[in-house]
MIVOBA-247233 format. One record per atom (N, C-alpha, C, O, CB): x, y, z; residue in one letter; atom name. Coordinates in nm, 4 decimals. Last residue first. Glycine has a CB too. Example, Ala and Ser with C-alpha at 12.3 -4.5 7.8 and 13.67 -1.06 7.14 Angstrom:
% MIVOBA-247233
xx/yy/zz/code/site
1.2850/-0.2250/0.7080/s/N $
1.3670/-0.1060/0.7140/s/CA $
1.2900/0.0030/0.7870/s/C $
1.3409/0.1138/0.8039/s/O $
1.4084/-0.0598/0.5725/s/CB $
1.3190/-0.5690/0.7800/a/N $
1.2300/-0.4500/0.7800/a/CA $
1.3200/-0.3300/0.7800/a/C $
1.4236/-0.3319/0.8465/a/O $
1.1308/-0.4473/0.9046/a/CB $
***
This chain:
% MIVOBA-247233
xx/yy/zz/code/site
9.4771/14.7552/11.1391/r/N $
9.6096/14.8028/11.0978/r/CA $
9.6151/14.9501/11.1128/r/C $
9.7179/15.0113/11.0836/r/O $
9.6422/14.7631/10.9540/r/CB $
9.2039/14.7385/11.1852/v/N $
9.2979/14.7181/11.2965/v/CA $
9.4346/14.7708/11.2623/v/C $
9.5024/14.8263/11.3488/v/O $
9.3074/14.5706/11.3331/v/CB $
9.0937/14.7693/10.9344/v/N $
9.0651/14.8701/11.0366/v/CA $
9.1645/14.8592/11.1520/v/C $
9.2043/14.9604/11.2096/v/O $
8.9208/14.8550/11.0888/v/CB $
9.1819/14.5396/10.8013/a/N $
9.2240/14.6712/10.7531/a/CA $
9.2021/14.7800/10.8589/a/C $
9.2829/14.8721/10.8710/a/O $
9.1481/14.7068/10.6252/a/CB $
9.0523/14.3316/10.9329/h/N $
9.1974/14.3420/10.9423/h/CA $
9.2450/14.4828/10.9034/h/C $
9.3366/14.5376/10.9648/h/O $
9.2640/14.2364/10.8525/h/CB $
8.7500/14.4492/11.0969/t/N $
8.8240/14.3864/10.9872/t/CA $
8.9737/14.4066/11.0088/t/C $
9.0159/14.4875/11.0914/t/O $
8.7800/14.4448/10.8497/t/CB $
8.5790/14.3571/11.4030/s/N $
8.6216/14.4507/11.3001/s/CA $
8.6927/14.3755/11.1893/s/C $
8.6952/14.2524/11.1882/s/O $
8.7129/14.5596/11.3589/s/CB $
8.5356/14.2715/11.6698/n/N $
8.4322/14.2595/11.5657/n/CA $
8.4590/14.3596/11.4529/n/C $
8.3710/14.4363/11.4138/n/O $
8.2903/14.2828/11.6259/n/CB $
8.7449/14.2601/11.8403/l/N $
8.6790/14.3902/11.8265/l/CA $
8.5661/14.3894/11.7242/l/C $
8.5076/14.4937/11.6949/l/O $
8.7800/14.4946/11.7881/l/CB $
8.8302/13.9979/11.8132/d/N $
8.7849/14.0448/11.9443/d/CA $
8.7091/14.1764/11.9354/d/C $
8.6184/14.2012/12.0149/d/O $
8.9033/14.0605/12.0376/d/CB $
8.9092/13.9994/11.5412/k/N $
8.7987/13.9134/11.5856/k/CA $
8.7420/13.9636/11.7181/k/C $
8.6203/13.9713/11.7345/k/O $
8.8459/13.7668/11.5999/k/CB $
9.1246/14.1761/11.5485/a/N $
9.0082/14.2069/11.4652/a/CA $
8.8877/14.1248/11.5076/a/C $
8.7757/14.1757/11.5096/a/O $
9.0395/14.1815/11.3177/a/CB $
9.2948/14.0294/11.7164/i/N $
9.2460/14.1613/11.7591/i/CA $
9.1224/14.1993/11.6795/i/C $
9.0253/14.2493/11.7362/i/O $
9.3558/14.2691/11.7422/i/CB $
9.3420/13.8063/11.5548/q/N $
9.2749/13.7893/11.6833/q/CA $
9.2194/13.9217/11.7353/q/C $
9.1101/13.9257/11.7917/q/O $
9.3710/13.7293/11.7855/q/CB $
9.4740/13.9241/11.3290/p/N $
9.3472/13.8511/11.3140/p/CA $
9.2715/13.8346/11.4467/p/C $
9.1492/13.8478/11.4496/p/O $
9.3740/13.7138/11.2537/p/CB $
9.7048/14.0511/11.4585/i/N $
9.5981/14.1293/11.3955/i/CA $
9.4695/14.0490/11.3769/i/C $
9.3624/14.1017/11.4069/i/O $
9.6451/14.1815/11.2611/i/CB $
9.9225/13.9113/11.5518/s/N $
9.8061/13.9203/11.6400/s/CA $
9.6892/13.9962/11.5772/s/C $
9.5829/14.0045/11.6388/s/O $
9.8454/13.9871/11.7694/s/CB $
10.1292/13.9313/11.3661/p/N $
10.0603/13.8027/11.3817/p/CA $
9.9342/13.8087/11.4695/p/C $
9.8490/13.7202/11.4615/p/O $
10.1556/13.7026/11.4401/p/CB $
10.1965/14.2125/11.4083/v/N $
10.1325/14.1662/11.2849/v/CA $
10.0655/14.0292/11.3015/v/C $
9.9531/14.0121/11.2543/v/O $
10.2355/14.1596/11.1728/v/CB $
10.3321/14.2328/11.6609/f/N $
10.2000/14.2900/11.6387/f/CA $
10.1284/14.2290/11.5187/f/C $
10.0099/14.1972/11.5279/f/O $
10.2116/14.4386/11.6202/f/CB $
10.5813/14.1083/11.6520/t/N $
10.4869/14.0697/11.7573/t/CA $
10.3462/14.1202/11.7295/t/C $
10.2494/14.0564/11.7707/t/O $
10.5340/14.1220/11.8916/t/CB $
10.7102/14.2173/11.4349/a/N $
10.7034/14.0716/11.4437/a/CA $
10.6057/14.0261/11.5513/a/C $
10.5524/13.9155/11.5425/a/O $
10.8413/14.0142/11.4717/a/CB $
10.7019/14.4890/11.4952/q/N $
10.6241/14.4380/11.3832/q/CA $
10.6065/14.2864/11.3942/q/C $
10.4988/14.2341/11.3656/q/O $
10.6918/14.4746/11.2502/q/CB $
10.8813/14.4924/11.7091/v/N $
10.7432/14.5359/11.7291/v/CA $
10.6546/14.4813/11.6185/v/C $
10.5446/14.4327/11.6448/v/O $
10.7344/14.6894/11.7338/v/CB $
11.1166/14.4092/11.5817/f/N $
11.0591/14.3284/11.6893/f/CA $
10.9132/14.3646/11.7142/f/C $
10.8306/14.2764/11.7379/f/O $
11.1397/14.3460/11.8177/f/CB $
11.1525/14.6212/11.4037/m/N $
11.1347/14.4857/11.3511/m/CA $
11.0734/14.3937/11.4570/m/C $
10.9885/14.3103/11.4257/m/O $
11.2694/14.4286/11.3028/m/CB $
11.1907/14.8438/11.5734/p/N $
11.0695/14.8337/11.4906/p/CA $
11.0459/14.6940/11.4325/p/C $
10.9312/14.6533/11.4144/p/O $
11.0775/14.9332/11.3776/p/CB $
11.4521/14.7759/11.6922/l/N $
11.3279/14.7718/11.7683/l/CA $
11.2017/14.7664/11.6818/l/C $
11.1113/14.6894/11.7143/l/O $
11.3210/14.8911/11.8575/l/CB $
11.6683/14.8292/11.5294/v/N $
11.6191/14.6918/11.5361/v/CA $
11.4823/14.6844/11.6032/v/C $
11.4042/14.5942/11.5730/v/O $
11.7186/14.6040/11.6110/v/CB $
11.7250/15.1003/11.5601/g/N $
11.7016/15.0473/11.4261/g/CA $
11.6393/14.9093/11.4259/g/C $
11.5656/14.8745/11.3335/g/O $
11.8297/15.0433/11.3506/g/CB $
11.7654/15.1268/11.8314/a/N $
11.6580/15.2049/11.7697/a/CA $
11.6269/15.1548/11.6289/a/C $
11.5131/15.1663/11.5834/a/O $
11.6958/15.3532/11.7653/a/CB $
11.9925/14.9676/11.8548/l/N $
11.8673/14.9241/11.9167/l/CA $
11.7486/14.9982/11.8558/l/C $
11.6436/14.9387/11.8315/l/O $
11.8717/14.9465/12.0689/l/CB $
12.1772/15.1327/11.7255/s/N $
12.1460/15.0004/11.6705/s/CA $
12.0140/14.9487/11.7264/s/C $
11.9329/14.8923/11.6528/s/O $
12.2592/14.9008/11.7015/s/CB $
12.1814/15.3505/11.9007/v/N $
12.1378/15.3717/11.7617/v/CA $
12.1005/15.2379/11.6975/v/C $
12.0027/15.2304/11.6231/v/O $
12.2494/15.4421/11.6789/v/CB $
12.2804/15.2214/12.1302/v/N $
12.1487/15.2864/12.1326/v/CA $
12.0958/15.3071/11.9911/v/C $
11.9779/15.2835/11.9649/v/O $
12.1563/15.4214/12.2064/v/CB $
12.5356/15.1292/12.0398/f/N $
12.4355/15.0367/12.0921/f/CA $
12.2952/15.0977/12.0865/f/C $
12.2011/15.0317/12.0423/f/O $
12.4701/14.9973/12.2361/f/CB $
12.6662/15.3680/11.9732/v/N $
12.6405/15.2694/11.8681/v/CA $
12.5328/15.1714/11.9131/v/C $
12.4469/15.1338/11.8333/v/O $
12.7700/15.1936/11.8313/v/CB $
12.6753/15.4771/12.2317/i/N $
12.6064/15.5483/12.1236/i/CA $
12.5714/15.4521/12.0114/i/C $
12.4596/15.4542/11.9601/i/O $
12.6933/15.6637/12.0697/i/CB $
12.8324/15.2885/12.3659/w/N $
12.6942/15.3096/12.4069/w/CA $
12.6144/15.3808/12.2981/w/C $
12.4981/15.3479/12.2751/w/O $
12.6892/15.3896/12.5366/w/CB $
13.0777/15.3199/12.2280/r/N $
13.0072/15.1902/12.2251/r/CA $
12.8610/15.2067/12.2632/r/C $
12.7739/15.1464/12.2007/r/O $
13.0746/15.0893/12.3201/r/CB $
13.1400/15.5836/12.2968/k/N $
13.1161/15.5494/12.1562/k/CA $
13.0417/15.4179/12.1448/k/C $
12.9521/15.4044/12.0615/k/O $
13.2483/15.5417/12.0791/k/CB $
13.1867/15.5541/12.5681/q/N $
13.0736/15.6343/12.5236/q/CA $
13.0387/15.6037/12.3784/q/C $
12.9212/15.5985/12.3419/q/O $
13.1039/15.7831/12.5404/q/CB $
13.4208/15.3998/12.5597/g/N $
13.2994/15.3459/12.6221/g/CA $
13.1750/15.4212/12.5795/g/C $
13.0700/15.3611/12.5571/g/O $
13.3118/15.3499/12.7728/g/CB $
13.6037/15.5808/12.4353/p/N $
13.5633/15.4559/12.3695/p/CA $
13.4362/15.3937/12.4293/p/C $
13.3532/15.3406/12.3555/p/O $
13.6763/15.3559/12.3775/p/CB $
13.4793/15.9229/12.4673/r/N $
13.5649/15.8130/12.5109/r/CA $
13.5166/15.6850/12.4439/r/C $
13.4019/15.6785/12.3997/r/O $
13.5641/15.7986/12.6666/r/CB $
13.4500/16.1719/12.2142/f/N $
13.3888/16.0774/12.3066/f/CA $
13.4896/15.9705/12.3443/f/C $
13.5746/15.9323/12.2639/f/O $
13.2627/16.0137/12.2451/f/CB $
13.6397/16.3137/12.0656/r/N $
13.5403/16.3875/12.1427/r/CA $
13.4741/16.2985/12.2478/r/C $
13.4451/16.3443/12.3584/r/O $
13.4343/16.4465/12.0496/r/CB $
13.8243/16.2212/11.8927/d/N $
13.8481/16.1942/12.0344/d/CA $
13.7474/16.2651/12.1235/d/C $
13.7680/16.2752/12.2444/d/O $
13.9886/16.2361/12.0727/d/CB $
13.7761/16.3125/11.6464/y/N $
13.7470/16.1714/11.6689/y/CA $
13.7684/16.1325/11.8146/y/C $
13.7337/16.0214/11.8547/y/O $
13.8335/16.0848/11.5788/y/CB $
13.8687/16.5686/11.6531/m/N $
13.7236/16.5500/11.6459/m/CA $
13.6852/16.4042/11.6712/m/C $
13.5729/16.3763/11.7133/m/O $
13.6708/16.5953/11.5090/m/CB $
14.1424/16.5679/11.6411/t/N $
14.0815/16.5641/11.7747/t/CA $
13.9306/16.5469/11.7691/t/C $
13.8694/16.5137/11.8706/t/O $
14.1149/16.6907/11.8507/t/CB $
14.2165/16.5991/11.3779/e/N $
14.2245/16.4648/11.4353/e/CA $
14.1536/16.4561/11.5702/e/C $
14.1093/16.3482/11.6097/e/O $
14.3701/16.4231/11.4508/e/CB $
14.2077/16.8748/11.3250/p/N $
14.1001/16.7881/11.2759/p/CA $
14.1008/16.6495/11.3387/p/C $
13.9950/16.5880/11.3516/p/O $
14.1098/16.7746/11.1267/p/CB $
14.2873/17.0809/11.6082/a/N $
14.3320/16.9957/11.4981/a/CA $
14.2188/16.9032/11.4543/a/C $
14.1412/16.8576/11.5383/a/O $
14.4561/16.9133/11.5394/a/CB $
14.1655/17.3992/11.6732/v/N $
14.1570/17.2567/11.7082/v/CA $
14.1986/17.1752/11.5869/v/C $
14.1503/17.1983/11.4761/v/O $
14.0124/17.2174/11.7551/v/CB $
14.1392/17.6690/11.6256/g/N $
14.2694/17.6195/11.6649/g/CA $
14.2714/17.4729/11.7043/g/C $
14.3691/17.4264/11.7631/g/O $
14.3202/17.7002/11.7766/g/CB $
13.8836/17.7097/11.5273/d/N $
13.9130/17.7467/11.6658/d/CA $
14.0454/17.6899/11.7136/d/C $
14.0613/17.6650/11.8331/d/O $
13.8019/17.6998/11.7570/d/CB $
13.9188/17.4588/11.2827/r/N $
13.8382/17.5665/11.3400/r/CA $
13.8777/17.5880/11.4853/r/C $
13.9025/17.4916/11.5577/r/O $
13.6872/17.5346/11.3288/r/CB $
14.0334/17.3276/11.0075/n/N $
14.0864/17.3631/11.1380/n/CA $
14.0093/17.4842/11.1898/n/C $
14.0317/17.5972/11.1463/n/O $
14.2397/17.3924/11.1308/n/CB $
13.7991/17.1127/10.8450/a/N $
13.8775/17.2362/10.8502/a/CA $
13.9194/17.2656/10.9933/a/C $
13.8485/17.2321/11.0882/a/O $
13.7972/17.3545/10.7925/a/CB $
13.6429/16.8993/10.7911/l/N $
13.7666/16.8722/10.8623/l/CA $
13.8534/16.9960/10.8757/l/C $
13.9700/16.9854/10.9139/l/O $
13.8432/16.7636/10.7926/l/CB $
13.4382/16.9968/10.6412/l/N $
13.4045/16.9428/10.7724/l/CA $
13.5284/16.9170/10.8560/l/C $
13.5205/16.9131/10.9788/l/O $
13.3249/16.8150/10.7577/l/CB $
13.5582/17.0600/10.3993/p/N $
13.5196/17.1702/10.4879/p/CA $
13.4846/17.1211/10.6288/p/C $
13.4998/17.1957/10.7255/p/O $
13.4007/17.2459/10.4284/p/CB $
13.8407/16.8502/10.3440/s/N $
13.6967/16.8666/10.3426/s/CA $
13.6634/16.9854/10.4308/s/C $
13.7337/17.0100/10.5288/s/O $
13.6235/16.7373/10.3905/s/CB $
14.1059/16.6681/10.1939/e/N $
14.0542/16.7870/10.2588/e/CA $
13.9031/16.7943/10.2434/e/C $
13.8463/16.7504/10.1434/e/O $
14.1201/16.9125/10.2015/e/CB $
14.1933/16.4593/10.0433/e/N $
14.1748/16.4351/10.1861/e/CA $
14.1151/16.5546/10.2592/e/C $
14.0774/16.5426/10.3757/e/O $
14.3063/16.3986/10.2491/e/CB $
14.2297/16.5537/9.7861/s/N $
14.1236/16.4552/9.8074/s/CA $
14.0969/16.4299/9.9559/s/C $
13.9885/16.3835/9.9912/s/O $
14.1600/16.3245/9.7390/s/CB $
14.2825/16.9119/9.8189/t/N $
14.3230/16.7756/9.7866/t/CA $
14.2121/16.6786/9.8217/t/C $
14.1114/16.7177/9.8808/t/O $
14.4520/16.7380/9.8601/t/CB $
14.2039/17.2086/9.6756/m/N $
14.1635/17.1168/9.7803/m/CA $
14.2040/16.9760/9.7372/m/C $
14.1635/16.9283/9.6312/m/O $
14.0096/17.1262/9.8083/m/CB $
***
């Protein structure tokens, strides 16, 4: 097996390995990257909005910070 060969790139069902990169159109690839990127960034936005409000939520519920978290 040379350095460029891989079991993932093996010729299966008569399909050339190069065609695996053409499975999605360029527009579809952009949307996939956008959705995956959004899924990675979204938790940071949620944390940035929720964490600063913990003291007020704890005060409103007559509780402690640890219980609210």
